[in-house]
N, C-alpha and C positions, 0 to 999 in steps of 0.2 A: 137720600141722593148719594150719601157717602157709601152706604152698603151696596147700592146699585153700581157705583163706580168700581168698588172692589170686586164684585162678581164679574163685571165685564173684563176687568184686568186678568182675573184668574182664568176666565174662559179664553182670553187671548193667549195667555201663557200655555194653556193646555192645547189649544189649536196649534200653536207653534211647535210644541213638543211632538204632537201627532204627525205633523207634516215632516218634522225632522226625522222621526223614526221611520216613516214610510220612505223618505228620500234615502236614508242610510241603507235601508233594506234593499232598495232598487240599486243603489250604487254598489252594494256588496255583491249583487248578482254578477256584475261585470268585473269587479275586482277579484272575486273568488274564481270566476271562470278563467280569467287571465292567469291567476296564480296556479290553478290546476293544470292549465295548458302548459305553463312554463315548467311545472314539476314533471309532467309526462314527457315533455321535450328533453328534459334533462336526464330522466331515468331510462327511457326506452332505447336510445342508441346502443348498439352492440360495440363495445370496445374491450381491449384486453383487461381493463380494470372495472368494467361496469358490473352492477349487481345482477343484471339480466343475462350475463354470459353463461352462467352455469345452466340455467333453465333453457336457454336457447340451444346449448349443445346437447342436452338430454331433456327433451320435451316432457313436462309433467302431465302426461296424458296416458290413459289406457288405450292402446292402439291394437286393433284386431283386423285381420284380413280374412274374410269369409268367402267361400266359393259354393256355388250351386251348379251342378253339371246337368246337362240334358241327356237323358237316357233314351235312345231311339228304339222304339218297339217294333218297327216294321222295316228293317233294312232290306230284306229280300224284296218286298213289294216296291220299294223306292227304286232299286237297281233294275229289276226285271219288268216292272210295269209302269214306272214313272209316277207312282203315287206320291202325294205329299208326305213328308216324314211326320210320324206321330211321336211326340216326345213327352216324357214325364220328368219333372224337375226333382233332383235329389240333392239335399243339402239342409242346413249349411255344414261345410267342413271348415273348421275354424282354426286359424293360426294366430298366436300372439306375436306381435311385431315389435322389434326393437330397432330404433332408428337414431343412433348417436351420430353426431357430426364429427368428422375426423379431418385431418390435414387442413386445419384452420389457419389461414394466413391473412393478416391485416395489411392494408396498403394506404399510402399517403393521400390517395384521392377519395377517402371515406368509403372504401369498398372492402369487403371481406370475402374470401373464397373458401370453399369447403366441399367435401364429399359426404354422402350420407348412405352408408351401406345398410341394407335391410336384412335383418336376420329373423327368420320365422320359425316358431316352435309350435308344433301341432298341439292343439288343446282338445283332447277327447271329450272333456266334460261339456264343452260348448258345441259339440258336433253330433250329427245324427248317427254316425258310425265311424269306423276306422278309415283312414285315408288309403287303405288297401282295398276298399270296396270296388267292385267291378261295375262298369257300365259300357254301353255300346254307343259309339258316336262316329262322326265322320273321320276318315283316315287322313290325318294331317300329312303324313309322308307321301301317300298316294296322290293326294290332291296337289301338294307342292310340286312333286315330280311332273305331274301332268301339266301344271301351270307353266313350269320352266320349258316344257317341250311343245307347247301348243302352237308355236309358230315355226317349228322345225319341219324337216322333210318327213314325208309319210314313213319312209323306211326306218328312220330313227324313232318315230313315234311307236311303230309296231314293235321295234326291238325293245323299247322300254316297257311297253305293255306286256310283252311276253316275259320279260325279266321280272316284273312285279308279280305276274301270275305264277311264275315259278316258285316264288316265295309266299304264295297264297295271300298276296296283298290285294285288297279290293277297295271299294268306295267306303266301306264301313269296317270297323274293327273293334275289338275289346280293349279297354284301358282299365288301369286302376287310377284312382284319383291322384295318388302320389306321382305316378309315372307321367301322366299328361301335364302335371304342373311342373315337375322338376327334372324330368328326363326319361327318354325312351331308348331302349337298347336294341337298335337295329343296325348293327355295325356294317354289314355288307351293303345294305341299301343306302345308308348314310354316306358311306365312303364313295359310292357310285355318284350320288347327287353332288357331293362335295367336289369330286373330280370334274363333273360336267360344269358346275358353277365356276370352277377355277379356269376352265377353258374359255369362259366368257367374261373373265376379269371380275368375277364376283367373289369377294373374300368372305368365306363362311367357316365357322367352327361348329360342325354338326356331329361331334363325337357322341354327345348326348343331346337329343332333340327334345326340349321341353319348352312350355310356354313362358315359364318364369325361371329366374335364377335366385338361389338363396345365398345371402351373404354378399351380394354384389351391389354396386352403386349404379345409378342412372346418369352418371357424368359429374363434372365439376361445375358447381354454381359459383358465380361471382355476383354478389348483391351489394346494394348500397346499405351502409350500416345506420343511417339516420342522422349522422352528424352533418351539420351544415344546412341540410334541408330535410326536416322530419317527414315531409310528404313523399320522400323517396325511400322511406324505411322499408327494407326487405324487398324492394323492387329489383328484379333481376337485371343486372348490367350485361352479363354474358353467361352463356351456357356452353361448356366445353370450348371456351375461347372464342365463340362466335356470338354475334348480336342478332342473328336471324338463322332460321333453318333453311335448307335448300331442297325441300321435298315438294313444294307446291309451285303454282304457276304464276303467281304475282307477288309483289313485295308486301302487300297488305296481309296476305295469308301466311307469309313466311316470318312475320314479325314475332319476336319474343317479347310479350307484354306482361306486366303485372308481377306477381309474386309466385312462389311455389305452392301457395295455398295454405301454409301453416300460420303465417302472420301477415298483417296488413298495416299500412300506415294508419296512425290514430285519427280521431275526429271524423269518423265515417258519417256521411250524410245519406239519407234514404234515397236521394236521387242519384247517388254514385253508381257508376258501372264498375263493379269489382272484377278485376282481370286476374287470371291465373294462367301459367304456362304448365302444361302437362306433357311429360315425355311419353306417357302411356298412349296418347293419341297424337303426339308429334305436332301439337299446335297450341295456340293460346285461345282461351274462351272468356267471354264476359258473363257475369252473373248480376241479376237485378234483385232489388228488395222485394220480398213477398209479404212478410208479416212479423209481428213482435212475438217473442216467446220468452220462456224462462228456463235457464239451465242451472240446476242446483242452487236456486235462489237468486240467480243473477239474471238481470234483464238483458236480452240479446235481440238482435235483428237477424232474421233468416234471409239469406240471399240464395237464389236458384238460377240455373241456366234457362233462359227463355227458349221456347221451341224454335225460334229463328236461328239459334246457334247452329243447329243441324238441319235447317230448313233447305228445301230444294231451291234451285236458282230462280224459280218463279216467285217464291216467297221471300228469298233473300239473295238478290243478284250478286252480292259481295262474295258469296260462296262458290262462284264459278271457278275461282283459283284452286279450289279443293277437288275439282273434277280430275280423275286420273284414268288414263294417261293424258286426256285432253278434254275439251268442252263437249265433244261428241259422246263422252262416256260418263256423263253426270248421273249420279244415282238419285233416288227419291229422297223424301224427307226422313230424317231420323237416323241416317247411317253415314259412315265416313270410310272411304277406302284408304287404308294406311299401308298398303303393300309396298310403297316406295321406301318407307322407313322401317320395313320389316324384312329386308333382304329379298323382296320380290314375292314372299309368301302371300297367298290370296286372302289376307286378313281384312275383315270389315268390322268396325266397331260401331256400337249403338248403345242406347240405354237398355237396361234389362227388359226382356220380353218386347223389344221394339217400342217401348213407351215413347209417345209423341212421334212415332214413326209412321210411314206410309202404310195404309191398311193392307196393301198387297203383300208386304213382308210379314205382317201378323197372320194374315189368312193363308200364307204359303206354307206355314208349319202348324200342324194341329197340336194344341196343348198349351198355347201361349195365352197369358192373361195379364196384360199390362195394367199396373196400378200405381197411382201417383205416390201414395204413402210408402209403398214398398220399394219402388224402383227409381224414385227421383233423387238426384244428387242435390246436396245442400250444404251450406256453411252458415253456422250460427255465430255471428260476430258480436262482441261487446263493443259498442260504437265509440266509446271514449278512448279506449286503448288500441282498438283494432285487433284484439286477440281473438283467434278462432277457438271458441270453447267447445264446440260440438260440430263434428264434420262427418259427412257420409259421402264418399265418392263411389258411385255405382256405375259399373261399366260391363257391357256384354261383348264377348269375343265371338265373332262369326267367321265362317269361311265362305268364300264365293265359289259356288259349285256351278259348272257349266259343261256343256257338251264339248269334249275335246276329241278331235278326229283320231280314230284308231285306238282310243282308250275305251275298251269294251264296257267297263262299269259305268261310263257316263253316257252311253248311247241313248238311254230313255230320258235324259234330262233335256227337255225341249226349250227351256228358257232359264235365265239366270235365277238361281236359288240362293238366297242369303241364309245359310244354314247355321243356326245357333249351336255353339259348342259349350259355353259355360258363361256365367256371369259372376261378378265379384262385388263385394261391398267392403271397402277399406274405410273403417270408422275410427274416430278418435274423440274421446270426451275427457274433459278436465277431471282429474281424479279428486277425491273428496278433500284430501289435505290441501291441495293447491287451490281448490274452490274456497276453503276457509281462509287461506292466506290472502287470496285475491280480495275477498270481501273485507277482511280486516285492514289490509294495506292500501287498497284502492277505494273501495266503496264506502267503508265506514267514515274515513275523513271527508269524503264527498258528501255523505249524508249529514255529518255534523255541520259542515259549511252551509249546506242547504237549509238545515234547521235554524241556524243563526240568521241567515239572510231573510228567510221567510218569517222567522220569529219577529224580527224588527218590523216587517211589513204588517203582520197581523196585529202586533202591539200598537203600532202607529194607527192602524185602521180602527182598532178598538177605542183608542183615546179619542180619535176624531168623531166616532159615532157617539161616544159618551158626551163629548163636548157639544155635539149637535143637539142631543137630547136635553142636556142641561140648559143650553142656550135657548132652546124653544120654550122650556119650562120657565126660565127667568123672564123671557120676553112675554109669555102669557101672564105671568104673575104681575109684571109691571103694567101691562095693559089693563088687567083687572083692577089694580089699585087706582089707576087714573080714572077708570069708569066709576068707582065707588066715590071718589072725591067730587067728581062732577055731579053725581047724583045728590050728594049732601048739600052742595052749593045751591042746587035748584030746589 
């Protein structure tokens, strides 16, 4: 009986230890989670003395801007017979991008302002050819001039058409990749358009007419630095001094929401609607969780813009505010008219090859092949810190081509043609050194904490299982001993 009591006591002690180990492990899950959250809340905010300031000013990522141009193979047939354009994609033409933050100012209300000039250096090794390569595409100057004059008197339209024909300008022209990106030299025509715009109170600087500018900024951002409320980290407070844009037709569409797409508040949840504001499309968009991935050994969550972001008003009635100039001129799914924020130029944006767009736009141009993997925008986030470790912003620039009275080159255009010009992929991925630092400074301590907490749970569970096995064996032996004694009595 003494031995039985000792065995029972030992089993009780072992059971108590097992329960304590499991309880400690479970408790550590919550303790370590709170500890990690507190450390992130302490380290992430951007302040003049924070460890994150240097990396925030000069992002530790390899950033590239790639372009694919659409070379039109049948310009004569389009102009003279109204045939759909046949295009062949040429690219990529790759530029390495440097994006340091300058003019950084901190304010007492936990905000910080900055500008971010983009400097691009052509990378021949990552390109299919020189940026002096030629291709044929829609004539931006001709189309912009026709767009400006489409509501003017016929005599003015005929005058401008004759003026353009005098300089042999038509609906299509030859470009080099460099010129269409960074500047076209058409001094006489540009001066004329500039003079006309000035008469209509439109301020333009068209000395060199290019789609992009090298070394310039897209405005001054004022963001929340994460102090006081970590959920506001990197959220835009104002852009160029305003809290909303004035291009659209209702307050919801004009709201400046979210971040600039480089960083997000920490502790991301898969149900979150990740919002970014993009000056390229003059609006904010939301991204939804798609799937889990791994970037350089780091687990991330991929967020993508759902098709409803650019859905037509039947699919997404909220988009009625993006109809330009009014609700009677709403476009189909997958495209956005941004002419109001591009000085009136007839610019339409979409995803590359009209991915997720209305079939009429895809079928209106021969040679387009939309593909999810190649043409979809995405952001890969590390959910604990909100860091964007792998980003691809993919956007297509198109021009709205329509029949404009007295402009001879548009006579055969019988309906609106959304004509692709080029598409771009601005990508950034965490470099190898920063990935190693991220894993050693963020993930390794997290893994150690997880090993400790789950180690206690496993150890406790093991002790409880062993106790259960031994207890069953002791109980069986005790029962067997009683049975033997009863047998001998009888």
